[in-house]
C-alpha positions in Angstrom: 55.9 -27.5 -31.3 53.3 -24.7 -29.8 54.9 -21.0 -28.6 53.1 -21.6 -24.9 55.2 -25.1 -24.6 58.1 -23.7 -26.5 58.3 -20.8 -23.8 57.9 -22.9 -21.3 60.7 -25.2 -22.1 63.1 -21.9 -21.9 61.4 -21.0 -19.0 62.1 -24.4 -17.5 65.7 -24.6 -18.3 66.6 -20.4 -17.0 64.8 -21.8 -14.1 67.0 -24.7 -13.6 70.0 -22.9 -14.9 69.4 -20.9 -12.4 68.7 -23.2 -9.4 71.6 -25.0 -10.9 73.9 -22.2 -10.2 72.2 -21.5 -6.8 73.2 -24.5 -5.2 76.2 -24.6 -6.5 76.9 -20.9 -4.4 75.0 -22.8 -1.8 77.2 -25.7 -1.3 80.6 -23.5 -2.4 79.8 -21.4 0.8 78.5 -24.2 3.0 82.1 -25.4 2.8 83.6 -22.2 3.5 81.4 -21.6 6.5 82.1 -25.6 7.6 85.8 -24.8 7.4 85.6 -22.0 9.4 83.1 -23.1 12.0 85.5 -26.1 12.4 88.6 -24.5 12.6 87.2 -22.2 14.9 86.2 -24.8 17.4 89.2 -27.0 17.3 91.2 -23.9 18.0 88.8 -23.9 21.0 88.8 -27.5 21.8 92.7 -27.3 21.9 93.0 -24.7 24.4 91.1 -26.1 27.1 92.4 -29.9 26.6 95.7 -28.4 27.0 94.6 -26.6 30.1 93.0 -29.9 31.0 96.4 -31.7 30.0 98.7 -28.9 32.3 96.2 -29.8 35.3 96.9 -33.4 35.3 100.8 -33.1 34.5 101.3 -30.6 37.3 99.5 -33.2 39.5 100.5 -36.4 38.6 99.3 -39.1 41.7 96.3 -39.9 39.5 99.0 -41.6 37.5 100.4 -43.7 40.2 96.6 -44.9 40.5 96.3 -48.4 39.9 92.7 -48.3 39.0 91.1 -47.8 35.7 90.2 -44.5 36.4 93.6 -42.8 35.0 92.2 -43.6 31.9 89.1 -41.3 31.9 91.0 -38.5 33.7 89.1 -35.9 30.3 85.6 -37.6 30.7 85.7 -36.8 26.9 81.5 -38.5 26.9 80.7 -35.0 28.7 81.7 -33.7 25.5 78.8 -35.0 23.0 78.0 -31.6 22.3 80.9 -30.6 20.7 79.3 -31.3 17.0 82.7 -30.7 14.5 85.1 -32.6 16.4 85.9 -36.5 16.9 88.1 -36.6 20.5 89.8 -39.4 21.6 92.1 -40.5 24.1 94.6 -43.8 23.2 96.6 -45.0 25.4 100.7 -46.4 25.7 99.6 -49.2 23.8 97.0 -47.7 21.1 93.7 -48.7 22.5 91.1 -46.4 22.8 89.9 -45.1 26.0 88.1 -42.5 25.8 85.4 -40.6 23.0 83.2 -38.0 22.9 79.7 -39.2 21.5 79.8 -39.6 17.9 78.0 -36.1 16.1 74.7 -38.4 14.4 73.0 -40.7 16.5 70.4 -40.8 14.3 70.4 -42.3 10.7 67.3 -40.0 9.7 69.3 -37.1 8.8 72.1 -39.1 7.4 73.0 -37.7 3.5 73.5 -40.2 0.3 76.3 -41.2 -0.8 77.1 -39.0 -3.3 76.3 -35.6 -1.8 79.0 -36.9 1.1 81.7 -37.4 -1.7 81.1 -33.9 -3.5 81.2 -32.7 0.6 84.1 -34.6 1.2 87.4 -32.5 -0.2 85.9 -30.5 3.0 87.1 -33.4 5.5 91.0 -33.8 3.4 91.6 -30.6 3.7 90.8 -30.6 7.6 94.2 -31.9 9.6 94.2 -33.9 13.3 95.9 -33.0 15.7 97.6 -35.0 18.6 98.7 -34.6 21.9 100.8 -36.2 24.0 100.5 -37.1 27.5 103.5 -37.1 29.3 104.0 -37.8 33.1 107.6 -38.3 34.6 108.9 -38.3 31.0 106.5 -41.4 30.5 103.6 -41.6 27.9 100.2 -42.1 29.3 98.7 -41.8 25.7 97.6 -39.8 23.3 94.8 -37.1 22.6 93.9 -36.8 19.1 91.7 -34.5 17.6 90.0 -34.9 14.4 87.9 -32.3 13.3 84.1 -34.3 11.9 82.2 -32.3 9.3 79.7 -34.7 9.0 77.2 -33.1 11.3 77.3 -30.2 9.4 77.2 -31.6 6.2 74.3 -33.6 7.8 72.0 -30.7 8.3 73.4 -29.0 4.8 72.0 -31.9 3.2 68.6 -30.9 5.2 68.5 -27.7 4.1 69.5 -27.9 0.2 66.2 -30.8 0.5 64.2 -27.8 1.7 65.6 -25.5 -1.0 65.0 -27.9 -3.3 62.0 -28.7 -2.5 60.7 -25.1 -2.5 62.5 -24.5 -5.4 60.2 -27.2 -7.3 57.0 -25.9 -6.0 58.1 -21.9 -7.2 59.2 -24.3 -10.9 55.8 -24.9 -11.2 53.9 -22.4 -9.9 56.1 -20.3 -12.2 55.8 -22.4 -15.4 51.8 -23.0 -14.5 51.1 -19.0 -14.7 53.4 -18.8 -17.5 51.7 -21.2 -19.7 48.0 -19.7 -18.6 49.0 -16.0 -19.2 50.9 -17.3 -22.5 47.5 -19.2 -23.8 45.6 -15.7 -22.5 47.6 -13.8 -24.4 47.2 -15.8 -27.7 43.9 -16.2 -27.5 43.3 -13.7 -30.1 45.6 -15.0 -32.4 42.2 -17.0 -32.8 40.6 -13.9 -34.3 43.2 -13.0 -35.9 43.5 -16.4 -37.8 39.9 -16.1 -38.3 40.3 -12.7 -40.2 42.6 -13.8 -42.1 41.0 -17.2 -43.5 38.1 -14.5 -43.9 40.3 -12.8 -46.4 41.8 -15.2 -47.9 38.2 -16.8 -48.9 37.0 -13.2 -50.3 35.9 -11.3 -47.6 37.2 -7.9 -47.9 35.2 -6.5 -44.6 36.7 -8.9 -42.4 38.3 -6.3 -39.3 40.1 -7.3 -36.3 38.4 -5.5 -32.9 40.9 -3.4 -30.9 42.7 -5.6 -28.4 44.0 -5.1 -24.6 47.4 -5.8 -25.4 49.3 -3.0 -26.8 51.2 -5.2 -29.4 48.0 -7.1 -30.5 46.5 -3.5 -31.0 49.0 -2.4 -33.3 48.2 -6.1 -35.2 45.2 -5.3 -35.0 45.1 -1.4 -36.3 47.2 -2.3 -39.1 45.1 -5.2 -40.5 41.9 -3.3 -40.3 44.0 -0.5 -42.4 45.8 -3.2 -44.6 42.1 -4.4 -45.7 40.4 -1.3 -45.8 43.2 -0.7 -48.8 42.6 -4.1 -50.2 38.9 -3.4 -50.5 39.6 -0.4 -52.0 42.0 -1.4 -54.7 39.5 -4.5 -55.3 37.1 -2.1 -56.5 39.0 0.4 -57.9 39.7 -2.7 -60.3 36.4 -3.7 -60.3 35.6 -0.5 -61.9 38.6 -0.1 -64.0 38.0 -3.6 -65.4 34.0 -2.1 -66.0 35.7 1.1 -67.9 38.1 -1.0 -69.6 36.0 -3.3 -71.5 33.0 0.4 -71.5 36.1 1.9 -73.5 36.6 -1.5 -75.5 32.5 -1.5 -76.4 32.9 2.3 -77.1 35.5 1.9 -79.3 34.2 -0.8 -81.6 31.8 1.2 -81.7 33.7 3.6 -83.2 35.4 1.8 -85.8 31.7 0.2 -86.8 30.4 3.3 -86.8 33.6 4.5 -88.8 33.7 1.6 -91.4 29.6 1.7 -91.8 29.1 5.6 -92.4 32.7 6.8 -93.6 34.1 3.3 -95.6 30.8 2.0 -96.2 29.4 5.1 -98.3 32.8 5.6 -100.1 32.4 2.2 -101.3 29.0 2.6 -102.5 30.3 6.0 -104.2 32.9 3.9 -105.8 30.6 1.2 -106.9 28.6 2.8 -108.7 31.0 5.0 -110.8 32.7 1.8 -111.6 28.8 0.3 -113.1 29.0 3.8 -114.7 31.8 3.1 -116.4 31.6 -0.2 -117.1 27.9 0.9 -118.7 28.9 3.9 -120.8 30.6 4.3 -123.8 31.7 8.0 -123.4 34.8 8.1 -122.3 34.7 11.5 -120.8 31.7 10.6 -118.6 34.2 7.8 -118.0 37.0 9.3 -117.1 35.0 11.9 -114.8 33.9 8.8 -113.0 37.4 7.1 -112.8 38.5 10.6 -111.0 35.6 10.8 -108.5 37.0 6.4 -107.5 40.3 8.1 -107.7 39.3 11.3 -104.8 37.0 8.8 -102.9 40.1 6.4 -102.2 42.3 9.2 -101.7 39.4 10.1 -98.9 39.2 6.4 -97.7 43.2 6.0 -97.3 42.9 9.5 -95.0 40.3 7.6 -93.0 42.3 4.2 -92.8 45.6 6.1 -91.7 43.3 8.2 -88.9 41.9 4.9 -87.6 45.0 3.6 -87.8 46.8 6.1 -86.0 44.1 6.0 -83.0 44.9 2.0 -82.9 48.5 2.8 -82.9 50.7 5.4 -83.9 53.0 3.7 -86.6 55.3 6.4 -86.8 57.1 5.1 -83.8 57.9 2.2 -85.3 59.2 3.8 -88.7 60.5 7.1 -86.9 60.9 6.6 -83.4 59.5 7.8 -80.4 60.5 11.6 -80.6 59.2 12.5 -83.7 56.0 10.7 -83.0 55.8 12.7 -79.9 56.3 16.2 -82.0 54.1 14.8 -84.8 51.2 14.5 -81.8 52.1 17.8 -80.4 51.9 20.0 -83.1 48.7 18.2 -83.8 46.9 18.9 -80.7 48.7 22.5 -81.4 47.0 22.7 -84.5 43.4 22.0 -83.2 43.8 23.9 -80.0 46.0 27.1 -81.5 44.4 29.3 -77.9 47.2 27.1 -75.8 50.7 27.7 -75.5 52.7 24.8 -75.7 56.5 24.6 -74.4 58.7 21.5 -76.0 61.9 20.0 -74.0 62.4 16.5 -75.9 65.6 15.3 -75.2 67.6 14.7 -78.1 69.3 11.6 -77.1 65.6 10.1 -77.1 66.5 8.0 -80.4 65.3 4.6 -81.4 66.6 2.1 -79.4 63.8 2.1 -76.4 61.6 -0.4 -75.8 59.0 -0.7 -77.5 56.4 -1.0 -74.7 58.3 1.3 -73.2 58.2 4.0 -76.2 54.2 3.2 -76.7 53.3 4.5 -73.2 55.5 7.0 -72.9 53.7 8.2 -76.3 49.6 7.3 -74.6 50.5 9.2 -71.7 51.5 12.2 -73.7 48.2 11.6 -75.6 46.0 11.1 -72.2 47.8 13.9 -71.1 46.7 16.4 -74.1 43.2 15.1 -74.3 42.6 15.7 -70.8 43.7 19.0 -70.7 41.3 19.9 -74.1 38.4 18.5 -71.8 39.5 19.7 -68.3 42.1 22.1 -67.8 41.0 25.3 -69.6 44.7 26.3 -69.7 46.3 28.7 -71.5 50.4 26.9 -71.2 51.7 23.4 -71.1 55.0 22.0 -70.6 56.4 19.2 -71.8 59.4 17.9 -70.6 60.6 14.5 -71.8 64.6 13.4 -71.1 66.6 10.3 -70.2 68.4 10.4 -67.2 70.4 7.4 -66.0 68.0 4.3 -66.2 65.0 5.7 -65.8 62.9 8.0 -68.9 61.5 10.9 -67.4 58.2 12.6 -68.3 57.0 16.0 -67.1 53.4 17.3 -68.3 52.5 20.8 -66.4 49.4 22.6 -67.2 48.7 26.4 -66.1 44.8 25.4 -65.8 42.6 25.7 -63.0 43.1 22.5 -61.6 41.0 19.9 -58.9 41.5 18.9 -55.7 43.2 15.3 -56.1 41.3 14.4 -52.4 38.2 15.4 -53.0 38.1 14.7 -57.0 37.8 10.7 -58.0 40.0 10.0 -60.8 38.9 8.8 -64.1 40.3 5.8 -66.2 42.6 8.3 -68.0 44.7 8.8 -65.3 44.2 5.6 -63.7 44.5 4.1 -66.5 48.1 6.1 -66.9 48.8 5.1 -63.4 48.3 1.3 -63.9 50.4 1.6 -67.2 53.6 3.4 -65.2 53.0 1.2 -62.5 52.7 -2.5 -63.9 56.2 -1.3 -66.0 57.6 -0.6 -62.6 58.0 2.6 -62.7 57.2 6.1 -60.7 53.2 7.9 -61.3 53.3 11.4 -59.6 49.7 13.4 -60.0 49.9 17.1 -58.6 47.3 19.3 -58.3 45.0 21.7 -56.2 42.4 24.0 -57.0 43.7 27.0 -59.5 46.9 26.1 -60.2 46.9 23.4 -62.7 48.2 20.2 -63.0 51.7 18.3 -62.8 51.9 14.4 -64.2 55.7 13.7 -63.2 56.7 9.9 -64.5 59.8 8.0 -64.4 59.9 4.6 -66.9 62.7 2.4 -66.4 63.8 1.6 -70.0 66.3 -1.0 -69.5 62.9 -3.3 -68.2 62.1 -6.6 -69.7 58.1 -6.1 -70.4 57.2 -10.3 -70.1 55.0 -11.7 -73.1 
């Protein structure tokens, strides 16, 4: 069931409920009005008839007449305009001798039986009034005045039919107008759905126009902002992917260079010295070649150690994160003697850290130190690492010249750190401005379960 039909059904239910309540209140008020009007008419008729009875009982010559005129002394038929009462005169034998005209002479406005039954409780609450006619201690007959609300019930039924017809017309008009208004208001949803479909198919430049409806205008602005953010994020991911590929190729190139120029040359030297040992009979020459082989092997070990350290810091597995960071910072300080380093690494930083968290913390400090060497021109570096609650807090601060984070695009190093931290559910914050240095703050969740 679509939204338009659902809204129309809700409005239909509400209108029907209001009409039902209104009809009930109208009928209840009509019952009270009928009762009040019938009571007042009854009182008036009783006063008039009592006066008429008093007149005829004082002048009782008509009672001795043998004609039938004495049974028509009240001329009740002339009271046919009294709609709410049925006035009848019965003789002493109980026969009906005179009556006013019936309240309803036409069947055109007769209400249905169910309506009369519903309104019938008015008739049951109205009592008939009896007035005996006694002349010279002789009972001539009896006047019976019976309230008769049938005419009013028929009139109420007629008014109810008119109001119901008007209500149905109003109901149809309201539903039609609501259906048209909702259909018009929901037309922009087609444009929204089309834009979402374009996004689903990879068109990140899909945008929504500005709508006149304020609610949909807010949706349009938020959608366009989301699409722009998604487009920027996708472009950054593509750029980051290209940087990662380029970095991998550079790393492979460096490893290839080290293997060819360093390891290759040393292996060539070892091969030459080994050939000399095999061919010579001079012990001193053989010893010199063996010593050269030993020296070259030691150099190769240093080269391999440096290569392994670049690929993965082995000290993390052997001595833990704290010792590895101290060794990294000390080595960096030896190469940058003009920079003072303030180190505050918590003693609670043990070997029980998750391996991924430890490697991430090490790489963040390593990247920060590399960036300081290349770009900061700093004289003081502050490094603070301590666990707080469930987080490992890392702070690296320098007093270099800094940069404007709004105008300067972040390179692969900063983007890579952000991706590492946020990929583990952590928080990465970079604060900098021209002339005020750079502050890198990281919160790493220590008990995170890293998927394999």
